[in-house]
C-alpha atoms as a printed R data frame, in Angstrom:
    type eleno elety resid chain resno       x       y       z
1   ATOM     1    CA   MET     A     1  -0.294  -0.038  -0.165
2   ATOM     2    CA   LYS     A     2   1.502   3.112  -1.264
3   ATOM     3    CA   ARG     A     3  -0.750   5.733  -2.846
4   ATOM     4    CA   ILE     A     4  -3.934   6.182  -0.571
5   ATOM     5    CA   LEU     A     5  -6.568   8.093  -2.475
6   ATOM     6    CA   VAL     A     6  -9.046  10.584  -0.484
7   ATOM     7    CA   PRO     A     7 -11.751  12.221  -2.234
8   ATOM     8    CA   THR     A     8 -12.902  15.688  -0.823
9   ATOM     9    CA   ASP     A     9 -15.672  18.174  -0.935
10  ATOM    10    CA   PHE     A    10 -13.924  19.642   2.686
11  ATOM    11    CA   SER     A    11 -16.568  19.112   4.497
12  ATOM    12    CA   GLU     A    12 -16.257  17.815   8.303
13  ATOM    13    CA   GLN     A    13 -16.857  13.907   6.809
14  ATOM    14    CA   ALA     A    14 -14.487  14.092   4.486
15  ATOM    15    CA   GLU     A    15 -11.900  15.488   6.731
16  ATOM    16    CA   ASN     A    16 -12.384  12.501   9.119
17  ATOM    17    CA   ALA     A    17 -11.454  10.372   6.348
18  ATOM    18    CA   LEU     A    18  -8.314  12.246   5.899
19  ATOM    19    CA   LYS     A    19  -7.414  11.287   9.192
20  ATOM    20    CA   VAL     A    20  -7.375   8.507   8.999
21  ATOM    21    CA   ALA     A    21  -5.382   8.788   5.534
22  ATOM    22    CA   ALA     A    22  -2.448  10.551   7.228
23  ATOM    23    CA   GLN     A    23  -2.743   7.882  10.217
24  ATOM    24    CA   LEU     A    24  -2.506   5.143   7.672
25  ATOM    25    CA   ALA     A    25   0.163   7.015   5.616
26  ATOM    26    CA   LYS     A    26   2.715   7.221   8.663
27  ATOM    27    CA   LYS     A    27   2.654   3.912   9.379
28  ATOM    28    CA   HIS     A    28   2.996   2.946   6.134
29  ATOM    29    CA   ASP     A    29   4.814   5.401   4.374
30  ATOM    30    CA   CYS     A    30   2.006   6.318   1.601
31  ATOM    31    CA   GLU     A    31   1.946   8.862  -0.698
32  ATOM    32    CA   ILE     A    32  -2.044  10.744  -0.102
33  ATOM    33    CA   TYR     A    33  -4.067  11.784  -3.333
34  ATOM    34    CA   LEU     A    34  -6.616  14.812  -2.768
35  ATOM    35    CA   LEU     A    35  -9.358  14.396  -5.035
36  ATOM    36    CA   HIS     A    36 -11.763  17.222  -5.358
37  ATOM    37    CA   ILE     A    37 -14.284  17.180  -7.994
38  ATOM    38    CA   LEU     A    38 -16.345  19.844  -9.867
39  ATOM    39    CA   GLU     A    39 -19.113  18.817 -11.326
40  ATOM    40    CA   ILE     A    40 -20.256  21.399 -13.983
41  ATOM    41    CA   PRO     A    41 -23.366  20.845 -15.951
42  ATOM    42    CA   LEU     A    42 -22.846  19.377 -19.440
43  ATOM    43    CA   GLN     A    43 -25.215  21.801 -20.956
44  ATOM    44    CA   GLU     A    44 -23.031  24.663 -19.668
45  ATOM    45    CA   VAL     A    45 -20.045  23.365 -21.463
46  ATOM    46    CA   ASP     A    46 -19.264  24.627 -25.024
47  ATOM    47    CA   PRO     A    47 -17.894  21.401 -27.185
48  ATOM    48    CA   ILE     A    48 -15.228  22.946 -28.650
49  ATOM    49    CA   SER     A    49 -13.726  24.398 -25.256
50  ATOM    50    CA   SER     A    50 -12.601  22.711 -22.393
51  ATOM    51    CA   TYR     A    51 -14.301  22.280 -18.907
52  ATOM    52    CA   SER     A    52 -11.081  24.315 -17.582
53  ATOM    53    CA   SER     A    53 -11.688  27.524 -19.549
54  ATOM    54    CA   LEU     A    54 -15.243  28.207 -18.333
55  ATOM    55    CA   PRO     A    55 -15.166  31.251 -16.370
56  ATOM    56    CA   GLU     A    56 -17.128  29.316 -13.893
57  ATOM    57    CA   ALA     A    57 -14.425  26.562 -13.739
58  ATOM    58    CA   VAL     A    58 -11.514  29.376 -13.347
59  ATOM    59    CA   PHE     A    59 -13.319  30.361 -10.402
60  ATOM    60    CA   PHE     A    60 -14.226  27.022  -8.530
61  ATOM    61    CA   MET     A    61 -10.494  25.681  -9.484
62  ATOM    62    CA   LYS     A    62  -9.080  28.670  -7.375
63  ATOM    63    CA   LEU     A    63 -11.690  28.360  -4.828
64  ATOM    64    CA   ALA     A    64 -10.679  25.000  -4.426
65  ATOM    65    CA   HIS     A    65  -7.164  25.080  -4.510
66  ATOM    66    CA   GLN     A    66  -7.272  28.227  -1.500
67  ATOM    67    CA   LYS     A    67  -8.987  25.226   0.789
68  ATOM    68    CA   PHE     A    68  -6.655  22.658  -0.398
69  ATOM    69    CA   GLU     A    69  -3.676  24.810   0.617
70  ATOM    70    CA   LYS     A    70  -5.904  25.382   4.433
71  ATOM    71    CA   LEU     A    71  -6.503  22.058   4.551
72  ATOM    72    CA   LYS     A    72  -2.338  20.650   3.307
73  ATOM    73    CA   ASP     A    73  -1.477  23.394   6.892
74  ATOM    74    CA   LYS     A    74  -3.200  20.566   9.143
75  ATOM    75    CA   LYS     A    75  -0.900  19.816  11.835
76  ATOM    76    CA   TYR     A    76  -1.874  15.921  11.337
77  ATOM    77    CA   LEU     A    77  -0.655  16.203   7.611
78  ATOM    78    CA   ASP     A    78   3.367  17.524   8.547
79  ATOM    79    CA   GLY     A    79   5.710  15.134   6.780
80  ATOM    80    CA   LEU     A    80   3.405  13.598   4.501
81  ATOM    81    CA   ILE     A    81   3.690  13.641   0.125
82  ATOM    82    CA   ILE     A    82   0.086  15.297  -0.453
83  ATOM    83    CA   HIS     A    83  -0.724  15.270  -3.805
84  ATOM    84    CA   GLU     A    84  -3.707  18.396  -5.112
85  ATOM    85    CA   ILE     A    85  -6.003  17.226  -7.610
86  ATOM    86    CA   VAL     A    86  -9.007  19.216  -9.034
87  ATOM    87    CA   ASP     A    87 -10.754  17.108 -11.706
88  ATOM    88    CA   PHE     A    88 -14.217  17.705 -14.065
89  ATOM    89    CA   HIS     A    89 -16.297  14.473 -14.009
90  ATOM    90    CA   GLU     A    90 -19.041  12.732 -12.054
91  ATOM    91    CA   ILE     A    91 -17.743  12.003  -8.784
92  ATOM    92    CA   PHE     A    92 -17.596   7.874  -9.183
93  ATOM    93    CA   LYS     A    93 -15.942   8.181 -12.771
94  ATOM    94    CA   GLY     A    94 -13.412  11.444 -11.771
95  ATOM    95    CA   ILE     A    95 -12.532   8.524  -8.783
96  ATOM    96    CA   PHE     A    96 -12.111   5.593 -11.359
97  ATOM    97    CA   GLN     A    97  -9.695   7.485 -13.598
98  ATOM    98    CA   THR     A    98  -7.614   8.924 -10.995
99  ATOM    99    CA   CYS     A    99  -7.364   5.398  -9.254
100 ATOM   100    CA   LYS     A   100  -6.330   4.183 -12.949
101 ATOM   101    CA   LYS     A   101  -4.152   6.984 -13.235
102 ATOM   102    CA   HIS     A   102  -1.930   7.064 -10.421
103 ATOM   103    CA   HIS     A   103  -1.897   3.188  -9.604
104 ATOM   104    CA   ILE     A   104  -4.262   4.124  -6.182
105 ATOM   105    CA   ASP     A   105  -4.278   1.253  -3.588
106 ATOM   106    CA   LEU     A   106  -6.604   2.232  -1.745
107 ATOM   107    CA   ILE     A   107  -9.699   5.035  -1.518
108 ATOM   108    CA   ILE     A   108 -10.524   6.544   2.111
109 ATOM   109    CA   MET     A   109 -13.996   8.373   1.905
110 ATOM   110    CA   GLY     A   110 -16.132   9.794   4.698
111 ATOM   111    CA   SER     A   111 -19.737   9.222   4.853
112 ATOM   112    CA   ASN     A   112 -22.919  10.087   6.714
113 ATOM   113    CA   GLY     A   113 -25.086   7.772   5.215
114 ATOM   114    CA   VAL     A   114 -28.751   8.313   4.316
115 ATOM   115    CA   SER     A   115 -31.694   6.149   4.729
116 ATOM   116    CA   GLY     A   116 -35.370   5.779   3.666
117 ATOM   117    CA   LEU     A   117 -36.696   7.166   0.630
118 ATOM   118    CA   ARG     A   118 -33.939   9.942  -0.281
119 ATOM   119    CA   GLU     A   119 -31.428   6.368  -0.368
120 ATOM   120    CA   MET     A   120 -33.639   4.970  -2.531
121 ATOM   121    CA   LEU     A   121 -34.294   7.718  -4.997
122 ATOM   122    CA   ILE     A   122 -30.993   9.130  -5.198
123 ATOM   123    CA   GLY     A   123 -28.188   7.309  -2.982
124 ATOM   124    CA   SER     A   124 -25.133   8.303  -1.867
125 ATOM   125    CA   ASN     A   125 -21.525   9.459  -4.101
126 ATOM   126    CA   THR     A   126 -19.746   6.831  -1.519
127 ATOM   127    CA   GLU     A   127 -22.414   4.324  -2.306
128 ATOM   128    CA   LYS     A   128 -21.783   4.813  -6.216
129 ATOM   129    CA   VAL     A   129 -18.159   4.611  -5.507
130 ATOM   130    CA   VAL     A   130 -18.706   1.661  -3.744
131 ATOM   131    CA   ARG     A   131 -20.491  -0.052  -6.338
132 ATOM   132    CA   THR     A   132 -18.641   0.788  -9.206
133 ATOM   133    CA   SER     A   133 -15.033   0.586  -7.743
134 ATOM   134    CA   GLU     A   134 -12.313  -2.031  -8.763
135 ATOM   135    CA   THR     A   135  -9.796  -0.156  -5.453
136 ATOM   136    CA   PRO     A   136 -10.843  -1.356  -2.238
137 ATOM   137    CA   VAL     A   137 -12.856   1.129  -0.819
138 ATOM   138    CA   LEU     A   138 -12.568   2.167   3.310
139 ATOM   139    CA   VAL     A   139 -15.335   4.134   4.223
140 ATOM   140    CA   ILE     A   140 -15.207   6.570   7.651
141 ATOM   141    CA   LYS     A   141 -18.225   7.211   9.744
142 ATOM   142    CA   ASN     A   142 -16.862   9.067  12.505
143 ATOM   143    CA   GLU     A   143 -13.713  11.082  13.630
144 ATOM   144    CA   HIS     A   144 -10.734   8.371  14.648
145 ATOM   145    CA   LYS     A   145  -8.223  10.161  16.649
146 ATOM   146    CA   THR     A   146  -6.265   6.956  16.658
147 ATOM   147    CA   PHE     A   147  -7.144   4.263  13.631
148 ATOM   148    CA   ASN     A   148  -6.007   1.005  14.921
149 ATOM   149    CA   VAL     A   149  -7.219  -2.379  13.563
150 ATOM   150    CA   ASN     A   150  -7.211  -5.254  15.976
151 ATOM   151    CA   ASP     A   151 -10.161  -6.855  15.213
152 ATOM   152    CA   PHE     A   152 -11.339  -7.471  11.574
153 ATOM   153    CA   VAL     A   153 -14.478  -8.800  10.226
154 ATOM   154    CA   PHE     A   154 -14.686 -10.643   7.073
155 ATOM   155    CA   ALA     A   155 -18.328 -11.187   6.000
156 ATOM   156    CA   SER     A   156 -19.212 -13.786   3.176
157 ATOM   157    CA   ASP     A   157 -21.092 -16.154   1.833
158 ATOM   158    CA   PHE     A   158 -17.279 -18.171   1.244
159 ATOM   159    CA   LYS     A   159 -18.405 -19.130  -2.357
160 ATOM   160    CA   ASP     A   160 -15.025 -19.413  -4.313
161 ATOM   161    CA   GLU     A   161 -16.172 -15.942  -5.946
162 ATOM   162    CA   SER     A   162 -15.226 -14.321  -2.962
163 ATOM   163    CA   LYS     A   163 -11.747 -16.000  -3.229
164 ATOM   164    CA   LYS     A   164 -10.031 -13.048  -5.192
165 ATOM   165    CA   THR     A   165 -11.442 -10.319  -2.738
166 ATOM   166    CA   TYR     A   166 -10.330 -12.218   0.388
167 ATOM   167    CA   GLU     A   167  -7.178 -12.195  -1.128
168 ATOM   168    CA   LYS     A   168  -7.346  -8.338  -0.817
169 ATOM   169    CA   ALA     A   169  -8.571  -8.131   2.678
170 ATOM   170    CA   LEU     A   170  -5.298 -11.002   3.857
171 ATOM   171    CA   LYS     A   171  -3.114  -8.158   2.004
172 ATOM   172    CA   PHE     A   172  -4.914  -5.278   4.055
173 ATOM   173    CA   ALA     A   173  -4.953  -7.525   7.219
174 ATOM   174    CA   LYS     A   174  -1.468  -8.222   7.227
175 ATOM   175    CA   THR     A   175  -0.443  -4.720   6.405
176 ATOM   176    CA   LEU     A   176  -2.387  -3.383   9.555
177 ATOM   177    CA   GLY     A   177  -1.496  -6.680  11.626
178 ATOM   178    CA   ALA     A   178  -4.820  -7.445  12.452
179 ATOM   179    CA   LYS     A   179  -7.005 -10.638  13.136
180 ATOM   180    CA   ILE     A   180  -9.228 -11.414  10.713
181 ATOM   181    CA   HIS     A   181 -12.861 -12.835  12.272
182 ATOM   182    CA   LEU     A   182 -14.914 -15.105   9.399
183 ATOM   183    CA   LEU     A   183 -18.112 -14.151   9.465
184 ATOM   184    CA   MET     A   184 -21.435 -16.152   7.855
185 ATOM   185    CA   VAL     A   185 -24.633 -14.754   8.203
186 ATOM   186    CA   ILE     A   186 -27.350 -17.446   8.502
187 ATOM   187    CA   THR     A   187 -30.985 -16.096   7.804
188 ATOM   188    CA   PRO     A   188 -34.489 -17.472   7.808
189 ATOM   189    CA   ALA     A   189 -34.615 -16.783   3.895
190 ATOM   190    CA   LYS     A   190 -31.151 -18.533   3.002
191 ATOM   191    CA   PHE     A   191 -30.906 -20.873   5.585
192 ATOM   192    CA   ILE     A   192 -27.929 -24.048   5.565
193 ATOM   193    CA   THR     A   193 -27.219 -25.883   9.029
194 ATOM   194    CA   THR     A   194 -24.561 -24.914  11.186
195 ATOM   195    CA   ASN     A   195 -22.187 -28.249  10.299
196 ATOM   196    CA   ASP     A   196 -22.687 -26.914   6.661
197 ATOM   197    CA   ALA     A   197 -21.585 -23.382   7.039
198 ATOM   198    CA   GLN     A   198 -18.454 -24.594   9.355
199 ATOM   199    CA   ASN     A   199 -17.625 -26.815   6.379
200 ATOM   200    CA   ARG     A   200 -17.598 -24.112   3.889
201 ATOM   201    CA   ILE     A   201 -15.928 -21.703   6.160
202 ATOM   202    CA   GLU     A   202 -13.403 -23.906   6.694
203 ATOM   203    CA   ASN     A   203 -12.707 -24.860   3.224
204 ATOM   204    CA   PHE     A   204 -12.219 -21.668   2.360
205 ATOM   205    CA   ALA     A   205  -9.763 -20.795   4.450
206 ATOM   206    CA   ASN     A   206  -7.542 -23.450   4.224
207 ATOM   207    CA   SER     A   207  -7.316 -22.074   0.441
208 ATOM   208    CA   PHE     A   208  -4.914 -19.511   1.963
209 ATOM   209    CA   ASP     A   209  -1.604 -19.384   4.042
210 ATOM   210    CA   PHE     A   210  -3.222 -17.036   6.783
211 ATOM   211    CA   SER     A   211  -3.616 -18.618  10.271
212 ATOM   212    CA   ASN     A   212  -4.623 -15.567  12.527
213 ATOM   213    CA   TYR     A   213  -8.743 -15.651  12.101
214 ATOM   214    CA   THR     A   214 -11.604 -17.427  13.412
215 ATOM   215    CA   MET     A   215 -14.690 -18.824  12.140
216 ATOM   216    CA   ASN     A   216 -18.170 -17.325  13.278
217 ATOM   217    CA   ILE     A   217 -21.880 -18.241  12.501
218 ATOM   218    CA   TYR     A   218 -24.334 -15.934  13.422
219 ATOM   219    CA   ASN     A   219 -27.935 -15.910  13.253
220 ATOM   220    CA   ASP     A   220 -29.900 -12.983  12.437
221 ATOM   221    CA   ILE     A   221 -33.379 -11.791  10.283
222 ATOM   222    CA   SER     A   222 -31.081 -10.325   7.773
223 ATOM   223    CA   ILE     A   223 -27.490 -10.831   6.835
224 ATOM   224    CA   GLU     A   224 -26.957  -6.389   7.373
225 ATOM   225    CA   LYS     A   225 -27.864  -6.994  10.728
226 ATOM   226    CA   GLY     A   226 -26.173  -9.914  11.516
227 ATOM   227    CA   ILE     A   227 -23.294  -8.625  10.636
228 ATOM   228    CA   MET     A   228 -23.663  -5.403  12.300
229 ATOM   229    CA   ASN     A   229 -24.956  -6.950  15.409
230 ATOM   230    CA   PHE     A   230 -21.897  -9.733  16.190
231 ATOM   231    CA   SER     A   231 -18.986  -6.725  14.694
232 ATOM   232    CA   LYS     A   232 -21.033  -4.855  17.803
233 ATOM   233    CA   THR     A   233 -20.809  -8.161  20.372
234 ATOM   234    CA   LEU     A   234 -17.024  -8.202  19.374
235 ATOM   235    CA   ASN     A   235 -16.171  -4.713  19.265
236 ATOM   236    CA   ALA     A   236 -14.964  -4.628  15.522
237 ATOM   237    CA   ASP     A   237 -12.932  -2.398  14.653
238 ATOM   238    CA   LEU     A   238 -13.601  -2.786  10.957
239 ATOM   239    CA   ILE     A   239 -16.223  -4.772   8.369
240 ATOM   240    CA   GLY     A   240 -14.952  -5.595   5.303
241 ATOM   241    CA   MET     A   241 -17.321  -7.659   2.587
242 ATOM   242    CA   SER     A   242 -17.199  -8.445  -1.186
243 ATOM   243    CA   THR     A   243 -19.240  -6.039  -3.758
244 ATOM   244    CA   HIS     A   244 -20.510  -7.238  -6.755
245 ATOM   245    CA   GLY     A   245 -20.890  -3.778  -8.601
246 ATOM   246    CA   ARG     A   246 -24.773  -4.276  -9.678
247 ATOM   247    CA   GLN     A   247 -25.905  -1.852 -12.329
248 ATOM   248    CA   GLY     A   248 -29.392  -0.436 -12.787
249 ATOM   249    CA   ILE     A   249 -32.469  -2.613 -12.511
250 ATOM   250    CA   SER     A   250 -30.591  -5.440 -11.085
251 ATOM   251    CA   HIS     A   251 -29.035  -3.557  -8.259
252 ATOM   252    CA   PHE     A   252 -32.687  -2.081  -7.289
253 ATOM   253    CA   PHE     A   253 -34.088  -5.862  -7.234
254 ATOM   254    CA   ASN     A   254 -31.284  -7.342  -5.423
255 ATOM   255    CA   GLY     A   255 -29.704  -4.410  -3.499
256 ATOM   256    CA   SER     A   256 -26.346  -4.573  -2.200
257 ATOM   257    CA   ILE     A   257 -25.218  -5.805   1.083
258 ATOM   258    CA   SER     A   258 -22.097  -3.327   1.145
259 ATOM   259    CA   GLU     A   259 -23.656  -0.662  -0.035
260 ATOM   260    CA   ASP     A   260 -26.525  -1.033   2.636
261 ATOM   261    CA   LEU     A   261 -23.860  -1.723   5.465
262 ATOM   262    CA   VAL     A   262 -21.610   1.567   4.218
263 ATOM   263    CA   ASN     A   263 -25.362   3.796   4.480
264 ATOM   264    CA   HIS     A   264 -25.964   1.942   8.180
265 ATOM   265    CA   ALA     A   265 -23.190   1.119   9.902
266 ATOM   266    CA   LYS     A   266 -21.458   2.915  12.098
267 ATOM   267    CA   ARG     A   267 -17.986   1.706  12.040
268 ATOM   268    CA   PRO     A   268 -15.770   1.518   9.367
269 ATOM   269    CA   VAL     A   269 -16.000  -0.496   6.440
270 ATOM   270    CA   ILE     A   270 -13.944  -1.641   3.779
271 ATOM   271    CA   THR     A   271 -15.063  -3.204   0.236
272 ATOM   272    CA   PHE     A   272 -13.398  -5.090  -2.255
273 ATOM   273    CA   LYS     A   273 -14.947  -5.731  -5.690
274 ATOM   274    CA   ILE     A   274 -15.791  -9.364  -6.929
């Protein structure tokens, strides 16, 4: 892990993410890429000209630069290499292109989460990034004066398609020196016996050369609630899981547990795209 991307709108939530990024960067000798996206309506753009030539764009770029300079003066960023980027895209597209261009290893985002009708209709920028990002996304909800991950819950159905994402989770856990708690949540709608669940988790875990883990089966009314309730009993520092990156009508009907967790969990959540 050498390059961390922190998208920012200069809000308190975004700064909470930056504070976590700063702690990780100092511990693991990383560079931080601070990205601010200017979402200018396409209908205002002359096809012959570029975004950056618009008077509005010039004004907001200068304003963003001033905010960057103020932010980079924060004491918790002392001694770190900070790259400043202003771009013109939809947020999740801008993040995707920045990750590709700069070979980003981890995205850290702040989020309030949303609920109810607003969530169903428009979702959140963080949710869209979680759904589409090929790069692992760490979502921070609160300020963490000390961000240590000792207990890392990795929730899964432990099928073969999750092995690639678990490899990424293992790499992250090893970097942080965390213990992984493998978790399968059993619900009435997706019931399997305890014996079958144990065998599936054990066979999955034996595919990897990693011994600092526990195996856990938890019963609840939904997978999302089971993950949050188990993590609460453990007082876990981090929740991790795979995301399928569903789009459109498939996403509407099937939903995404990882996106629900990003919106509703109070603990940090990290997602790895299958």
